[in-house]
N, CA and C atoms as a LAMMPS dump frame, in Angstrom:
ITEM: TIMESTEP
0
ITEM: NUMBER OF ATOMS
402
ITEM: BOX BOUNDS ff ff ff
-5.0000000000000000e+02 5.0000000000000000e+02
-5.0000000000000000e+02 5.0000000000000000e+02
-5.0000000000000000e+02 5.0000000000000000e+02
ITEM: ATOMS id mol type element x y z
1 1 1 N -412.473 -130.953 170.975
2 1 2 C -411.813 -131.516 172.13
3 1 3 C -412.676 -131.272 173.374
4 2 1 N -412.888 -132.303 174.142
5 2 2 C -413.682 -132.218 175.358
6 2 3 C -412.765 -131.956 176.546
7 3 1 N -413.211 -131.041 177.389
8 3 2 C -412.447 -130.739 178.594
9 3 3 C -413.016 -131.549 179.74
10 4 1 N -412.148 -132.21 180.473
11 4 2 C -412.582 -132.99 181.628
12 4 3 C -412.372 -132.149 182.883
13 5 1 N -413.432 -132.028 183.672
14 5 2 C -413.331 -131.287 184.924
15 5 3 C -412.604 -132.129 185.963
16 6 1 N -411.792 -131.454 186.761
17 6 2 C -411.083 -132.142 187.837
18 6 3 C -412.008 -132.446 189.011
19 7 1 N -413.087 -131.682 189.113
20 7 2 C -414.054 -131.868 190.188
21 7 3 C -415.375 -131.267 189.721
22 8 1 N -416.484 -131.728 190.273
23 8 2 C -417.781 -131.153 189.884
24 8 3 C -417.892 -129.71 190.389
25 9 1 N -418.57 -128.862 189.63
26 9 2 C -418.729 -127.462 190.021
27 9 3 C -419.479 -127.307 191.338
28 10 1 N -420.302 -128.294 191.693
29 10 2 C -421.02 -128.236 192.968
30 10 3 C -420.05 -128.218 194.156
31 11 1 N -418.834 -128.707 193.951
32 11 2 C -417.823 -128.671 195.018
33 11 3 C -417.536 -127.243 195.455
34 12 1 N -417.71 -126.282 194.534
35 12 2 C -417.424 -124.886 194.854
36 12 3 C -418.441 -124.309 195.832
37 13 1 N -419.588 -124.963 195.973
38 13 2 C -420.608 -124.503 196.907
39 13 3 C -420.39 -125.069 198.306
40 14 1 N -419.321 -125.83 198.501
41 14 2 C -419.072 -126.523 199.762
42 14 3 C -418.051 -125.798 200.639
43 15 1 N -417.751 -124.537 200.342
44 15 2 C -416.754 -123.797 201.096
45 15 3 C -417.479 -122.82 202.018
46 16 1 N -417.464 -123.051 203.321
47 16 2 C -418.186 -122.163 204.241
48 16 3 C -417.706 -120.718 204.137
49 17 1 N -418.644 -119.794 204.124
50 17 2 C -418.295 -118.382 204.12
51 17 3 C -417.752 -117.863 202.805
52 18 1 N -417.831 -118.664 201.753
53 18 2 C -417.276 -118.27 200.465
54 18 3 C -418.334 -118.418 199.385
55 19 1 N -418.488 -117.378 198.598
56 19 2 C -419.372 -117.424 197.449
57 19 3 C -418.492 -117.323 196.209
58 20 1 N -418.462 -118.36 195.429
59 20 2 C -417.624 -118.389 194.233
60 20 3 C -418.346 -117.674 193.101
61 21 1 N -417.664 -116.704 192.51
62 21 2 C -418.227 -115.962 191.386
63 21 3 C -418.106 -116.822 190.136
64 22 1 N -419.242 -117.113 189.512
65 22 2 C -419.255 -117.968 188.332
66 22 3 C -420.118 -117.32 187.243
67 23 1 N -420.273 -118.006 186.134
68 23 2 C -421.023 -117.448 185.002
69 23 3 C -422.481 -117.163 185.368
70 24 1 N -423.087 -118.04 186.155
71 24 2 C -424.484 -117.827 186.558
72 24 3 C -424.612 -116.538 187.368
73 25 1 N -423.728 -116.342 188.301
74 25 2 C -423.749 -115.125 189.112
75 25 3 C -423.46 -113.894 188.253
76 26 1 N -422.573 -114.023 187.309
77 26 2 C -422.257 -112.897 186.414
78 26 3 C -423.496 -112.467 185.64
79 27 1 N -424.271 -113.439 185.167
80 27 2 C -425.509 -113.11 184.444
81 27 3 C -426.52 -112.439 185.371
82 28 1 N -426.655 -112.948 186.591
83 28 2 C -427.602 -112.393 187.55
84 28 3 C -427.276 -110.938 187.89
85 29 1 N -426.01 -110.607 187.895
86 29 2 C -425.584 -109.283 188.359
87 29 3 C -425.129 -108.368 187.225
88 30 1 N -425.416 -108.724 185.994
89 30 2 C -424.943 -107.927 184.858
90 30 3 C -425.296 -106.443 185.03
91 31 1 N -426.553 -106.144 185.319
92 31 2 C -426.991 -104.747 185.429
93 31 3 C -426.465 -104.094 186.707
94 32 1 N -426.332 -104.858 187.767
95 32 2 C -425.707 -104.358 188.99
96 32 3 C -424.273 -103.93 188.694
97 33 1 N -423.559 -104.756 187.965
98 33 2 C -422.175 -104.429 187.637
99 33 3 C -422.085 -103.232 186.685
100 34 1 N -423.045 -103.111 185.773
101 34 2 C -423.083 -101.927 184.898
102 34 3 C -423.255 -100.662 185.741
103 35 1 N -424.147 -100.736 186.736
104 35 2 C -424.315 -99.614 187.658
105 35 3 C -422.988 -99.284 188.339
106 36 1 N -422.346 -100.299 188.909
107 36 2 C -421.08 -100.072 189.617
108 36 3 C -420.035 -99.438 188.704
109 37 1 N -419.929 -99.941 187.491
110 37 2 C -418.947 -99.392 186.548
111 37 3 C -419.27 -97.945 186.194
112 38 1 N -420.554 -97.583 186.196
113 38 2 C -420.928 -96.206 185.877
114 38 3 C -420.361 -95.234 186.906
115 39 1 N -420.108 -95.725 188.112
116 39 2 C -419.608 -94.87 189.184
117 39 3 C -418.145 -94.461 188.994
118 40 1 N -417.529 -94.964 187.954
119 40 2 C -416.163 -94.54 187.646
120 40 3 C -416.141 -93.109 187.106
121 41 1 N -417.282 -92.615 186.653
122 41 2 C -417.399 -91.271 186.106
123 41 3 C -417.878 -90.309 187.206
124 42 1 N -417.174 -89.19 187.376
125 42 2 C -417.495 -88.232 188.446
126 42 3 C -418.915 -87.693 188.335
127 43 1 N -419.381 -87.422 187.115
128 43 2 C -420.751 -86.917 186.944
129 43 3 C -421.781 -87.946 187.393
130 44 1 N -421.511 -89.201 187.108
131 44 2 C -422.427 -90.265 187.537
132 44 3 C -422.418 -90.425 189.054
133 45 1 N -421.239 -90.321 189.659
134 45 2 C -421.174 -90.4 191.124
135 45 3 C -421.999 -89.278 191.752
136 46 1 N -421.884 -88.083 191.189
137 46 2 C -422.642 -86.939 191.711
138 46 3 C -424.145 -87.167 191.551
139 47 1 N -424.557 -87.669 190.401
140 47 2 C -425.982 -87.938 190.16
141 47 3 C -426.496 -89.004 191.123
142 48 1 N -425.698 -90.029 191.373
143 48 2 C -426.084 -91.085 192.305
144 48 3 C -426.213 -90.52 193.718
145 49 1 N -425.229 -89.746 194.15
146 49 2 C -425.274 -89.169 195.495
147 49 3 C -426.446 -88.2 195.655
148 50 1 N -426.79 -87.521 194.585
149 50 2 C -427.871 -86.534 194.628
150 50 3 C -429.237 -87.184 194.837
151 51 1 N -429.469 -88.298 194.134
152 51 2 C -430.76 -88.988 194.273
153 51 3 C -430.55 -90.459 193.923
154 52 1 N -430.208 -91.23 194.946
155 52 2 C -429.819 -92.629 194.73
156 52 3 C -430.875 -93.425 193.978
157 53 1 N -432.11 -93.368 194.441
158 53 2 C -433.131 -94.226 193.84
159 53 3 C -433.364 -93.885 192.372
160 54 1 N -433.435 -92.602 192.046
161 54 2 C -433.633 -92.2 190.648
162 54 3 C -432.472 -92.698 189.786
163 55 1 N -431.272 -92.619 190.318
164 55 2 C -430.12 -93.095 189.553
165 55 3 C -430.181 -94.615 189.388
166 56 1 N -430.512 -95.328 190.446
167 56 2 C -430.61 -96.793 190.369
168 56 3 C -431.672 -97.232 189.372
169 57 1 N -432.745 -96.454 189.257
170 57 2 C -433.825 -96.813 188.342
171 57 3 C -433.412 -96.721 186.873
172 58 1 N -432.258 -96.162 186.595
173 58 2 C -431.734 -96.155 185.224
174 58 3 C -431.246 -97.544 184.796
175 59 1 N -431.082 -98.432 185.764
176 59 2 C -430.501 -99.745 185.499
177 59 3 C -431.541 -100.831 185.738
178 60 1 N -431.454 -101.902 184.983
179 60 2 C -432.434 -102.995 185.05
180 60 3 C -432.09 -103.995 186.155
181 61 1 N -431.761 -103.476 187.314
182 61 2 C -431.456 -104.338 188.448
183 61 3 C -432.759 -104.785 189.103
184 62 1 N -432.686 -105.876 189.828
185 62 2 C -433.852 -106.325 190.587
186 62 3 C -434.089 -105.353 191.748
187 63 1 N -435.301 -105.365 192.259
188 63 2 C -435.608 -104.53 193.429
189 63 3 C -434.72 -104.913 194.607
190 64 1 N -434.478 -106.211 194.747
191 64 2 C -433.608 -106.676 195.834
192 64 3 C -432.209 -106.093 195.704
193 65 1 N -431.677 -106.073 194.482
194 65 2 C -430.349 -105.501 194.259
195 65 3 C -430.348 -104.008 194.577
196 66 1 N -431.375 -103.293 194.123
197 66 2 C -431.453 -101.853 194.393
198 66 3 C -431.523 -101.59 195.895
199 67 1 N -432.315 -102.369 196.601
200 67 2 C -432.447 -102.208 198.048
201 67 3 C -431.107 -102.481 198.738
202 68 1 N -430.416 -103.528 198.304
203 68 2 C -429.118 -103.865 198.905
204 68 3 C -428.088 -102.766 198.629
205 69 1 N -428.141 -102.153 197.445
206 69 2 C -427.252 -101.016 197.154
207 69 3 C -427.553 -99.891 198.127
208 70 1 N -428.823 -99.553 198.273
209 70 2 C -429.191 -98.447 199.157
210 70 3 C -428.836 -98.744 200.616
211 71 1 N -428.896 -100.003 201.005
212 71 2 C -428.543 -100.406 202.368
213 71 3 C -427.034 -100.592 202.546
214 72 1 N -426.296 -100.562 201.425
215 72 2 C -424.851 -100.84 201.422
216 72 3 C -424.598 -102.2 202.071
217 73 1 N -425.444 -103.154 201.723
218 73 2 C -425.352 -104.517 202.25
219 73 3 C -424.543 -105.35 201.262
220 74 1 N -423.227 -105.321 201.436
221 74 2 C -422.342 -105.989 200.487
222 74 3 C -422.504 -107.506 200.516
223 75 1 N -422.802 -108.073 201.673
224 75 2 C -423.051 -109.52 201.72
225 75 3 C -424.26 -109.882 200.86
226 76 1 N -425.311 -109.103 200.978
227 76 2 C -426.52 -109.379 200.183
228 76 3 C -426.24 -109.174 198.708
229 77 1 N -425.48 -108.138 198.364
230 77 2 C -425.138 -107.904 196.96
231 77 3 C -424.353 -109.078 196.378
232 78 1 N -423.478 -109.663 197.164
233 78 2 C -422.75 -110.85 196.697
234 78 3 C -423.708 -112.027 196.558
235 79 1 N -424.635 -112.185 197.504
236 79 2 C -425.65 -113.242 197.385
237 79 3 C -426.468 -113.079 196.102
238 80 1 N -426.639 -111.823 195.671
239 80 2 C -427.439 -111.527 194.479
240 80 3 C -426.589 -111.496 193.21
241 81 1 N -425.389 -112.052 193.276
242 81 2 C -424.557 -112.203 192.092
243 81 3 C -423.401 -111.233 191.986
244 82 1 N -423.329 -110.264 192.875
245 82 2 C -422.291 -109.238 192.791
246 82 3 C -420.894 -109.77 193.004
247 83 1 N -419.953 -109.095 192.386
248 83 2 C -418.54 -109.41 192.526
249 83 3 C -417.874 -108.232 193.224
250 84 1 N -417.072 -108.511 194.223
251 84 2 C -416.47 -107.455 195.04
252 84 3 C -415.643 -106.481 194.203
253 85 1 N -415.064 -106.921 193.106
254 85 2 C -414.254 -106.022 192.279
255 85 3 C -415.113 -104.947 191.609
256 86 1 N -416.382 -105.227 191.392
257 86 2 C -417.318 -104.213 190.909
258 86 3 C -417.892 -103.424 192.09
259 87 1 N -418.268 -104.133 193.155
260 87 2 C -418.935 -103.52 194.288
261 87 3 C -418.067 -102.498 195.012
262 88 1 N -416.764 -102.664 194.944
263 88 2 C -415.874 -101.721 195.624
264 88 3 C -416.021 -100.308 195.045
265 89 1 N -416.511 -100.195 193.827
266 89 2 C -416.748 -98.868 193.237
267 89 3 C -417.853 -98.14 193.99
268 90 1 N -418.809 -98.884 194.522
269 90 2 C -419.861 -98.302 195.348
270 90 3 C -419.274 -97.811 196.669
271 91 1 N -418.483 -98.642 197.317
272 91 2 C -417.899 -98.221 198.6
273 91 3 C -416.961 -97.033 198.402
274 92 1 N -416.234 -97.011 197.304
275 92 2 C -415.346 -95.878 197.027
276 92 3 C -416.144 -94.597 196.806
277 93 1 N -417.319 -94.713 196.199
278 93 2 C -418.182 -93.551 195.981
279 93 3 C -418.57 -92.928 197.319
280 94 1 N -418.717 -93.756 198.334
281 94 2 C -419.048 -93.278 199.675
282 94 3 C -417.807 -92.834 200.45
283 95 1 N -416.644 -92.952 199.831
284 95 2 C -415.41 -92.572 200.508
285 95 3 C -414.882 -93.634 201.454
286 96 1 N -415.387 -94.859 201.311
287 96 2 C -414.944 -95.953 202.169
288 96 3 C -413.646 -96.532 201.638
289 97 1 N -412.785 -96.953 202.525
290 97 2 C -411.616 -97.735 202.132
291 97 3 C -412.085 -99.156 201.845
292 98 1 N -411.284 -99.909 201.142
293 98 2 C -411.609 -101.323 200.906
294 98 3 C -411.688 -102.041 202.254
295 99 1 N -410.802 -101.676 203.16
296 99 2 C -410.808 -102.285 204.499
297 99 3 C -412.153 -102.066 205.196
298 100 1 N -412.695 -100.866 205.105
299 100 2 C -413.993 -100.602 205.734
300 100 3 C -415.095 -101.406 205.048
301 101 1 N -415.063 -101.461 203.711
302 101 2 C -416.087 -102.207 202.981
303 101 3 C -416.047 -103.687 203.348
304 102 1 N -414.857 -104.261 203.365
305 102 2 C -414.73 -105.685 203.676
306 102 3 C -415.091 -105.941 205.134
307 103 1 N -414.671 -105.057 206.021
308 103 2 C -414.999 -105.268 207.44
309 103 3 C -416.505 -105.209 207.664
310 104 1 N -417.218 -104.405 206.861
311 104 2 C -418.679 -104.329 207.003
312 104 3 C -419.33 -105.669 206.694
313 105 1 N -418.635 -106.501 205.961
314 105 2 C -419.162 -107.815 205.595
315 105 3 C -418.918 -108.856 206.687
316 106 1 N -418.104 -108.496 207.673
317 106 2 C -417.731 -109.453 208.719
318 106 3 C -418.406 -109.179 210.053
319 107 1 N -419.052 -108.015 210.169
320 107 2 C -419.626 -107.635 211.454
321 107 3 C -418.595 -107.008 212.375
322 108 1 N -417.404 -106.753 211.858
323 108 2 C -416.347 -106.114 212.644
324 108 3 C -416.185 -104.672 212.196
325 109 1 N -415.598 -103.871 213.073
326 109 2 C -415.218 -102.529 212.648
327 109 3 C -413.984 -102.655 211.754
328 110 1 N -413.658 -101.587 211.052
329 110 2 C -412.463 -101.606 210.203
330 110 3 C -411.215 -101.874 211.04
331 111 1 N -411.142 -101.294 212.231
332 111 2 C -409.971 -101.511 213.097
333 111 3 C -409.902 -102.955 213.596
334 112 1 N -411.043 -103.516 213.983
335 112 2 C -411.066 -104.917 214.425
336 112 3 C -410.654 -105.847 213.292
337 113 1 N -411.158 -105.556 212.09
338 113 2 C -410.815 -106.373 210.929
339 113 3 C -409.308 -106.296 210.65
340 114 1 N -408.755 -105.081 210.683
341 114 2 C -407.316 -104.909 210.435
342 114 3 C -406.496 -105.674 211.471
343 115 1 N -406.902 -105.599 212.74
344 115 2 C -406.187 -106.319 213.794
345 115 3 C -406.248 -107.822 213.56
346 116 1 N -407.42 -108.323 213.176
347 116 2 C -407.566 -109.754 212.904
348 116 3 C -406.639 -110.182 211.758
349 117 1 N -406.567 -109.369 210.729
350 117 2 C -405.703 -109.705 209.592
351 117 3 C -404.226 -109.644 209.976
352 118 1 N -403.837 -108.658 210.797
353 118 2 C -402.444 -108.575 211.251
354 118 3 C -402.056 -109.782 212.094
355 119 1 N -403.05 -110.36 212.766
356 119 2 C -402.8 -111.536 213.606
357 119 3 C -402.866 -112.845 212.82
358 120 1 N -402.942 -112.757 211.517
359 120 2 C -402.904 -113.958 210.686
360 120 3 C -404.22 -114.31 210.019
361 121 1 N -405.25 -113.479 210.162
362 121 2 C -406.522 -113.744 209.507
363 121 3 C -407.389 -114.682 210.313
364 122 1 N -408.522 -115.032 209.717
365 122 2 C -409.435 -115.914 210.441
366 122 3 C -408.884 -117.335 210.451
367 123 1 N -409.265 -118.059 211.451
368 123 2 C -408.817 -119.438 211.594
369 123 3 C -409.426 -120.296 210.486
370 124 1 N -408.663 -121.233 209.957
371 124 2 C -409.236 -122.142 208.954
372 124 3 C -410.18 -123.178 209.575
373 125 1 N -410.183 -123.276 210.909
374 125 2 C -411.068 -124.226 211.583
375 125 3 C -412.513 -123.873 211.249
376 126 1 N -413.266 -124.853 210.82
377 126 2 C -414.662 -124.652 210.477
378 126 3 C -414.859 -124.02 209.101
379 127 1 N -413.806 -123.906 208.326
380 127 2 C -413.88 -123.238 207.027
381 127 3 C -413.55 -124.169 205.865
382 128 1 N -413.489 -125.448 206.098
383 128 2 C -413.042 -126.381 205.069
384 128 3 C -414.149 -126.996 204.227
385 129 1 N -415.227 -127.433 204.868
386 129 2 C -416.263 -128.147 204.139
387 129 3 C -417.593 -128.076 204.865
388 130 1 N -418.63 -127.665 204.155
389 130 2 C -419.971 -127.663 204.728
390 130 3 C -420.455 -129.113 204.848
391 131 1 N -420.262 -129.86 203.783
392 131 2 C -420.748 -131.233 203.7
393 131 3 C -420.129 -132.117 204.798
394 132 1 N -418.842 -131.932 205.049
395 132 2 C -418.156 -132.774 206.012
396 132 3 C -418.221 -132.211 207.431
397 133 1 N -418.84 -131.043 207.592
398 133 2 C -418.96 -130.447 208.911
399 133 3 C -417.653 -129.906 209.447
400 134 1 N -416.725 -129.579 208.572
401 134 2 C -415.409 -129.037 209.009
402 134 3 C -415.374 -127.534 208.894
């Protein structure tokens, strides 16, 4: 049985400010996600905190991914295939709240981000379509 798509997958790339996690990204970030999952173990968290680069070198991540981990650049990690549900394990290792991790991706402080969300979140204006300029 053939499945008919309701829309082409390229449509998912037309959402401003949104990176859709798909199979291609999952493959790109497989080793990054393995690293993140390793942080669920207290001994691994301690080893990572003790010497980040040596711990990262245990995983077959790209140099760009390793650099983004060390920089705690969550936007770049998502660009490199990362999924926030895995990446939050890194922020938790640093003692960050999810709010702080997400706010770091917006250029806002955690308090500014919380206030924006309490006020209804970001405006949908300019967030509808890259192609249509909306």
